[in-house]
Structure formats: structure tokens, C-alpha cells
C-alpha positions in Angstrom: 0.0 0.0 0.0 1.4 3.4 -1.0 1.7 6.4 1.4 -1.3 8.0 -0.5 -3.6 5.0 -0.1 -2.6 4.7 3.6 -4.0 8.2 4.3 -6.5 8.2 7.2 -10.2 8.4 6.5 -10.8 12.1 5.8 -12.4 13.9 8.8 -15.0 16.0 7.0 -16.4 12.8 5.3 -16.8 11.1 8.7 -19.6 13.5 9.6 -21.0 14.4 6.2 -21.6 10.9 4.8 -23.7 9.6 7.8 -25.6 12.9 7.8 -26.3 12.6 4.1 -27.4 9.0 4.5 -29.8 9.9 7.3 -31.4 12.7 5.2 -31.6 10.3 2.3 -33.4 7.6 4.4 -35.8 10.2 5.9 -36.8 11.5 2.5 -37.2 8.1 1.0 -39.5 6.7 3.7 -41.8 9.8 3.5 -42.2 9.7 -0.3 -45.8 8.3 -0.2 -46.8 11.1 2.2 -45.2 13.7 -0.1 -47.1 12.3 -3.1 -50.4 12.3 -1.2 -49.8 15.9 -0.1 -48.9 17.0 -3.7 -52.1 15.5 -5.1 -54.2 17.1 -2.3 -52.5 20.6 -2.9 -53.4 20.3 -6.6 -57.0 19.7 -5.7 -57.1 16.2 -7.3 -58.5 12.9 -6.2 -56.8 9.5 -6.7 -60.2 8.2 -7.7 -59.7 10.0 -11.1 -57.4 9.1 -14.0 -55.6 12.4 -13.7 -55.2 12.2 -9.9 -53.8 8.6 -10.2 -51.4 9.6 -12.9 -50.2 12.7 -11.0 -49.7 10.6 -7.9 -47.6 8.1 -9.8 -45.4 10.9 -11.2 -45.0 12.7 -7.8 -44.1 9.4 -6.1 -41.8 7.8 -8.7 -39.8 10.9 -9.7 -38.2 11.7 -6.3 -37.8 7.9 -5.6 -35.9 7.3 -8.8 -33.7 10.3 -8.3 -32.9 9.4 -4.7 -32.0 5.9 -5.7 -29.8 7.2 -8.5 -28.0 9.6 -6.1 -27.3 6.9 -3.6 -26.3 4.0 -5.8 -24.5 6.1 -8.4 -22.4 7.6 -5.7 -21.4 4.2 -4.3 -20.6 2.9 -7.8 -18.6 6.1 -8.5 -16.4 5.3 -5.5 -16.1 1.6 -6.6 -15.2 2.6 -10.1 -12.1 4.5 -8.9 -10.6 1.0 -8.4 -11.3 0.1 -12.0 -9.8 2.6 -14.4 -9.8 1.5 -18.1 -6.1 0.6 -18.1 -6.6 -1.5 -15.0 -9.7 -3.2 -16.5 -7.7 -4.0 -19.7 -4.8 -5.4 -17.7 -7.1 -7.6 -15.6 -8.6 -9.1 -18.7 -5.5 -9.4 -20.8 -4.5 -13.0 -21.5 -7.5 -14.5 -19.7 -8.8 -17.7 -21.2 -12.4 -18.4 -22.2 -14.5 -19.3 -19.2 -12.8 -17.6 -16.3 -12.1 -14.6 -18.5 -15.8 -14.4 -19.5 -16.9 -14.5 -15.9 -14.4 -11.9 -14.9 -15.2 -9.7 -17.9 -19.0 -9.8 -17.2 -18.4 -9.0 -13.6 -16.2 -6.0 -14.4 -18.9 -4.8 -16.8 -21.1 -4.1 -13.8 -18.7 -1.8 -11.9 -17.0 0.0 -14.8 -18.3 3.3 -16.3 -18.7 2.3 -19.9 -21.8 2.5 -22.1 -22.6 1.3 -25.6 -21.2 4.6 -27.0 -17.7 3.5 -25.8 -17.9 0.3 -27.8 -15.3 1.1 -30.5 -12.5 2.6 -28.4 -13.0 -0.2 -25.8 -13.0 -2.9 -28.4 -9.8 -1.6 -29.9 -8.2 -1.1 -26.5 -9.1 -4.6 -25.3 -7.9 -6.3 -28.5 -4.6 -4.4 -28.4 -4.1 -5.6 -24.8 -4.5 -9.2 -25.9 -8.0 -9.8 -24.5 -9.6 -12.7 -26.4 -12.6 -11.8 -28.7 -15.2 -13.8 -26.7 -14.0 -12.2 -23.4 -14.3 -8.8 -24.9 -17.9 -9.5 -26.0 -18.8 -10.6 -22.5 -17.6 -7.2 -21.2 -19.4 -5.2 -24.0 -22.7 -7.0 -23.3 -22.6 -6.7 -19.5 -21.4 -3.1 -19.3 -24.5 -1.3 -20.8 -27.0 -3.9 -19.7 -26.2 -4.3 -16.0 -25.2 -0.8 -15.0 -25.8 1.0 -11.8 -28.8 3.0 -13.2 -30.6 -0.2 -14.2 -29.9 -1.9 -10.9 -31.0 1.3 -8.9 -34.3 1.5 -10.8 -35.1 -2.2 -10.6 -34.3 -2.2 -6.8 -36.6 0.8 -6.2 -39.4 -0.2 -8.5 -39.5 -4.0 -8.2 -37.5 -4.8 -5.0 -34.3 -6.6 -4.3 -35.6 -10.0 -5.5 -36.3 -8.9 -9.0 -33.1 -6.8 -9.1 -31.0 -9.8 -8.0 -32.6 -12.2 -10.6 -32.0 -9.6 -13.3 -28.4 -9.2 -12.2 -27.8 -13.0 -12.2 -29.5 -13.6 -15.5 -27.9 -10.6 -17.1 -24.5 -11.9 -16.1 -25.5 -15.4 -17.5 -26.4 -13.8 -20.9 -23.1 -11.9 -21.1 -21.0 -14.9 -20.1 -22.7 -17.5 -22.3 -22.9 -15.1 -25.3 -19.1 -14.3 -25.0 -18.3 -18.0 -24.7 -20.4 -18.9 -27.8 -18.8 -16.1 -29.8 -15.3 -17.1 -28.6 -15.8 -20.8 -29.4 -17.0 -19.9 -33.0 -13.6 -18.5 -33.7 -14.9 -15.4 -35.5 -11.6 -13.3 -35.5 -11.5 -13.4 -39.3 -14.6 -11.3 -39.3 -12.9 -8.4 -37.7 -12.1 -5.5 -40.0 -8.7 -5.8 -41.5 -7.3 -2.7 -39.8 -8.5 -4.1 -36.4 -6.8 -7.4 -37.0 -3.6 -5.6 -38.0 -3.4 -4.0 -34.6 -0.2 -5.0 -32.9 -0.8 -7.1 -29.8 0.9 -5.0 -27.2 1.4 -5.4 -23.5 -1.4 -4.0 -21.3 -0.6 -1.0 -19.3 0.2 -1.4 -15.7 -2.8 -1.2 -13.5 -3.5 2.2 -12.2 -6.2 3.7 -9.9 -4.3 2.5 -6.9 -3.0 6.1 -6.3 -6.3 7.4 -5.0 -6.8 8.5 -1.4 -10.2 8.2 0.1 -11.0 11.9 -0.2 -10.4 11.7 -3.9 -12.6 8.5 -4.2 -15.5 10.3 -2.5 -15.0 13.3 -4.7 -15.0 11.0 -7.7 -18.3 9.6 -6.4 -19.8 13.1 -6.3 -18.6 13.8 -9.8 -20.1 10.6 -11.0 -23.5 11.6 -9.5 -23.4 15.0 -11.2 -22.4 13.4 -14.6 -24.9 10.6 -14.5 -27.8 12.7 -13.2 -26.9 15.4 -15.7 -27.3 12.9 -18.5 -30.3 10.8 -17.5 -32.7 13.2 -15.7 -34.6 14.1 -18.9 -35.0 10.4 -19.7 -36.2 9.8 -16.1 -38.8 12.5 -16.3 -39.9 11.4 -19.8 -40.0 7.7 -18.8 -42.0 8.4 -15.6 -44.3 10.8 -17.4 -45.1 8.1 -20.0 -45.4 5.6 -17.2 -47.8 7.9 -15.4 -50.1 8.2 -18.4 -50.1 4.4 -18.8 -50.7 4.0 -15.1 -53.6 6.5 -15.0 -55.4 6.0 -18.2 -54.7 2.5 -19.6 -57.5 0.1 -18.5 -56.5 -2.6 -16.0 -55.3 -5.9 -17.6 -55.3 -4.2 -21.0 -51.6 -5.1 -21.6 -52.3 -8.8 -20.7 -54.1 -9.3 -24.0 -50.9 -9.1 -26.0 -48.0 -9.0 -23.4 -49.3 -11.5 -20.9 -47.8 -14.8 -19.8 -50.1 -16.8 -21.9 -49.1 -15.1 -25.2 -46.2 -17.3 -26.3 -45.0 -15.0 -29.1 -44.9 -11.9 -26.9 -41.3 -12.4 -25.8 -39.7 -12.6 -29.2 -41.9 -9.8 -30.5 -40.8 -7.6 -27.5 -37.1 -8.3 -28.4 -37.6 -7.5 -32.1 -39.4 -4.3 -31.2 -36.8 -3.2 -28.7 -33.6 -3.7 -30.8 -34.2 -0.7 -33.1 -35.0 1.6 -30.3 -32.4 3.8 -28.5 -32.9 4.9 -25.0 -31.4 3.9 -21.6 -32.5 2.3 -18.4 -33.6 5.6 -16.9 -36.2 6.1 -19.6 -37.4 2.6 -20.2 -37.7 1.1 -16.7 -40.4 3.4 -15.4 -42.4 2.5 -18.5 -41.8 -1.2 -17.7 -43.2 -0.6 -14.2 -46.4 0.9 -15.6 -46.8 -1.8 -18.3 -46.5 -4.5 -15.6 -49.1 -2.7 -13.5 -51.5 -2.9 -16.4 -51.2 -6.7 -16.9 -48.0 -7.2 -19.0 -45.9 -10.2 -18.0 -42.7 -9.4 -16.1 -40.5 -11.6 -18.4 -41.9 -10.1 -21.5 -41.4 -6.5 -20.4 -37.9 -7.2 -19.0 -36.9 -8.8 -22.3 -38.1 -5.7 -24.1 -36.0 -3.6 -21.7 -32.9 -5.7 -22.1 -33.1 -5.6 -25.9 -33.4 -1.8 -25.8 -30.4 -1.4 -23.5 -28.1 -4.1 -24.8 -28.9 -4.2 -28.6 -29.5 -0.6 -29.8 -29.3 0.2 -33.5 -26.8 3.1 -32.9 -24.5 0.7 -31.1 -24.7 -1.8 -34.0 -23.8 1.0 -36.4 -20.8 2.0 -34.3 -19.6 -1.6 -34.1 -19.8 -1.9 -37.9 -16.6 0.2 -37.9 -14.7 -2.7 -36.4 -16.7 -5.8 -37.2 -18.0 -7.4 -40.4 -21.6 -8.2 -40.8 -21.3 -12.0 -40.1 -19.8 -11.2 -36.7 -22.4 -8.5 -36.0 -25.2 -10.8 -37.0 -23.8 -13.5 -34.7 -23.5 -11.0 -31.8 -27.2 -9.9 -32.3 -28.5 -13.4 -32.7 -26.7 -14.9 -29.6 -27.6 -12.0 -27.3 -31.2 -11.8 -28.6 -31.5 -15.6 -28.0 -30.2 -15.1 -24.4 -32.6 -12.3 -23.7 -35.5 -14.3 -25.0 -34.5 -17.2 -22.7 -34.4 -14.7 -19.8 -37.9 -13.5 -20.7 -39.4 -17.0 -20.8 -37.7 -17.9 -17.5 -39.1 -14.8 -15.8 -42.6 -15.6 -17.2 -42.3 -19.2 -16.1 -40.9 -18.6 -12.6 -42.8 -15.4 -11.6 
């Protein structure tokens, strides 16, 4: 341990962190009362469509934002231990199997999204990371991020969040294994294959002191909230309209558990769309409240997050179409399996 990492826990944070946590908990447990008060102040009744929709919005918006602040801060601190160079060094030279599990796990705690696909892809290959291991990381990083887990935890509880985490990891690991076993390196673009396999950089990120890690956590909160808050408001607003105005059990007629074709249809519908967890998960909550099956709606959500059309177009710069088609097919099959499992178990 270096002299910087051995620095004592910074005194101001000893008081500010517990105080912030107490304020957070106090606000969170009083959210239903705040929403009831807001509806009453607006002169509305929850017996009306408008009143129910407004209550949904007033309750879910602060809840989602509070969860994002708390969980994104913690993930921001954790991510100081996993800088890009350190991630590449950890994955370099790993064999299929262990490497896929490690890559999928690192995808949860690293701050990369689908927009980072090309630079990450190049960086990982140049560091000697096998193709299948690289895909396990690229699938897990956008699909199982802190925003998705925070929203699932707040809207569906820890049980659903844990199942999603486990099955998301399984999809990423198995998809990477399949792509690795198929030996599809010839379908990389020529300029990518010509990249000299160099030695990964030495791990860094160990030079942080705790004060800097906490400051990084605060920066992460500002960056993430600054990006996703419009999607949060849009998603919750759309969810509120569905919650307030769509008749009960309406969605069950074509997204229910008994509709066998609903899961593949949801995946096909979700792939061309481009949004993120902050925008789509509140809609998922409202759809489930109106009778849609959990597995079908989660399959739709996973396909939107993990297989967006813009990401595919970005990957086309480094991959040829046979490899892209294999990537889409393997991940879509995994997501459909997750959808059917959710519908069958829950």
C-alpha cells in the first residue's frame, strides 16, 4: 500500500456521509406522504385518472432520483478502483471461461456504455483480450449498469433486481463463450486485425486517497444525473399516463404470460429503439401494472439497452456483418430465454 492510499479516512467525510445517509433515508420513507400531499394541494383525487397519474409521477420521480444519487455515488467510488487501463490489464490474456466471468463482472462496476464500444473494443484487443471475453464485457457493461440496478431495486424490489443481475451476467458470459468458441476473429475489419498485440498498461487507480474517491463519487453523481434526468422525467411521465389512463389488464391481451409470441416480439421491437434504463424502466413498471408479464417487459427492456441500433452501427466500424449478426443473434436468444424464464418462474 502506498503512502497516499494509507492516508486516514478524511475527517469531513466522517460527519457528512452519515448525515447525508440519514437525510436520504428520511426523505425516502416519507415519499408516499409527499405524493399524497402533492395530489391534495393540486385539488385532485386519486379516484380520477388524472389524480392517479399525477400521484404516480410525484411518487416515482423523487424515488428514482434518490436511488440514483445513492447507488451512483457508491458505484462512482467503486469505479475508482477500475480505471480503463486496470480493466484491460485484468482481462488481458484471460482464457475463455474464467475470462468471460471476470469480464462480465467487471462490466457491472465500470463506467462504460454502448457509446464507448469502439474505443473499448480496440483497447481490449490491443491488450490481448480474447474476442469472446471482450464481448462478455461489452454486453454486460451497458445492460447491467448502476442505473438499471438502482431503478429495478426501487421499483420492483431486491428479489427482481437480484434475478436480473444474475440472468444478465449469464447472458453476457454465455454469449461471450459462444462467440469465442465460434472463432470469428477473421470477421474483424482488416485494420483491427492488424493492430499489434501489445502489452497491457500497468494497473492504475491505486493512487487514489479516500477523499479523492469520495470526490469522484460526487462527480459521478453529477455526470450521470446530468445525462439521465430528462429520460427519467420522460419515462416516468409516459409511465404515469399508462398507469392513470390505460384500463386494467389491457396489456395482458398481448403482453401477458399466456401469449407465447410476446417475448420474441418484444425483443424484435426493442432492438431498433435507442434509450437507456432511466427512460425505459419506469415505462416497464407501468406496463406490468396494467397486466403485461414481467419476463416479456424485461426482455423488451434488455433488448433496448443491450442491442440498440446506434451501437450496432458503431460496431460496424470494427466488425464485419457476419460477426455483428452472430452477436445480435446470440444476445437476442439469451434475452428471450431470460424473458421466458421470468414468465415461467414469476
